[in-house]
N, C-alpha and C positions, 0 to 999 in steps of 0.2 A: 192381176189382183192376188194370185196365189203367193207371189213373192212378198206382198205386203202383209200377208197373213202370218199367223204365229208359226215361225220356223226358227227354232233355236240355233241351228247351225248357221243359217244366213245372218241372223242377228249377231252372233259371235264373230263371224268373219268381218262384218262391217265394223263392229266395235274394235277388233284387233287392228284393222287398217286405220281407223281414226286415232286410236291410241298411239300407234307407231308412225303416224303420218309425217311428222316433222323429221324424225330420225331417218325414215325411208327416203324422204326428199333429199336430205343431206347425203345419204349413202348413194342415191341415184346419180347425183351430180358428180360425186367422186368417182363412181364406177364409169360413167360416160367419159370423164376426163382421162381416166386410166386406159380405157379401151381405145380412145382416140390416139393416145400416145403410142400404144402397142401397134395399132393399125398403121400409123405414120412410120414407125420404126420398121415394121415388116415391109411396107411399101418401098422404103428407101433401100432396105437390104436385098429384097428379092424381086422388086418390080420390073427391073430391066431384064431379068433372066427367066422368069416364069410367067405363063399366061394367066394363071389364077391370082396373080399379085400385080398385074399391070395397071390397075386403077385402084383408087381408094375404096370404091364400092366392092370390087371383087376381093380386095384384101380383107375388108371387114367381113364379107360373107365367108371367106376361107377361115378366118379366125373364130367366127361365131360357130362354124361347123365343129370346131374343137369341143364346144360345150356338149354337143350331142354325140360325140365319139367318132365323127367322120374326119379324122385328122390324116394329113398326108405328109408325114414326117420324112419319108423316104425321098420324096422329090426335093424337099428342102435340103436334106443332107447331101444329095447328089450335086446340087448347085454350089453349096457353100458349107462344108462339113463343120467347121469350128463355130461359125456364127449361128448356123441353124440350130445346133444342139444347145448353145447358150441361150438363144432366143426362145426356143421351145420350152426348155426347162424353166426359164424365168417367167414366161407367160403362164404356163400351167400352175406354177407355184403361187405367183402373185394373184392372178385373176381368178383362176378356177378354184384353187384351194383356199387361199386367204380371204378373198373378197366374198365368196359364197358362204364361207364360215361366218363372216361378219353379218351377212344378210340373214342367215338362219338364227344367229344369236339375237338380232334385233327382233325378229318375229317371235322367238321363244320368250323373250322378256315381255313382249306385249301380250302374248297368249296367256302367260302366267298371271299378269296383272288383271286381264279381263276375267279370267276364271275366278280369281279371288274376289273381284267385284261382284260377279254373278252369284258366288256362294253366299255373299252377305244378303242379297235380295232373295226373298223366298220364291216369288213368282215373277217371271218375265212376261210382259204382255206384248202381243203383236199389235200392229197398227189397226187392223180391222177390229180386233176385240176391244181395244180402247175406244175407238170411234163408236162402235155399237153401244158400249156401256154409257158413254157420254150422251149420245142422242136419246137413249132410253131414259136416263136420269132427267134430262131436260123435259121430255114429254111427260114423264110421271110427275114432275113438279107442277106443270100446268094442268094436266089431265090425269087425275089419279086413276089407276086401273080399277075396273069393276070386277068384283068377285061374284061368280055365279053360285058357287056352293059355299054358303056361309054357316051351315049347321055344324056345331061342335068346334068351331074355330075361335069363338070369342069367349072371354071369361064371363060375360053377362048374357043371360038368355034374352033372345029377341033383339039384341043390339044390331044396328045397321050403321054403316059408315057415314051415311049422309044425313043423319038426324041432326037438326039444327040445335037442339038443346044440349048436345054433348060439347064440352069445351075442348080446346086444343090438346091438352095433356091426355085426356081420355082417348081422343082419336089416335094419338101416338102410341098409347099403351095397346090399343086394339090392333093397330098395324103391326106392332112388334110381335104380338101374340100370334097373328096370322102368318107372319113370315118365318116364325120358328118352326 
């Protein structure tokens, strides 16, 4: 329930992801295709010579480890010096630098758009706050709230909300004066 409550950061994260959803899906398809191409290329180059590259799964794990900095370039260079350097520089340039920069720019554009939209709206409501307000308004429509302390709140002395001789406009004026 706390997630549904008013949490500006959570609401902004959801808005950013929905704003950039189509672009992120397109980017994800391109990234998976590119990663599969590099995994296949590394498997064909080093699969017969290195244990960490002898299956497509192990090759993909080895290449994903490059994202977190656990790269084993020395073992690749020992097996095949020229192709290993070319492969590694191409992989780091295209996938890590180029593709991650595109990912960050997609998110940055979406964050900027969401913040501009939020700046136009004065107050953002959370789900629970909106639901409470809606339920309260429905109940107040059918069952008007009873006020215990009515002294000094009405423009007329001795006026009570439930008097049958007061017309609708007078009741609205009294309710407005009470709520102010």
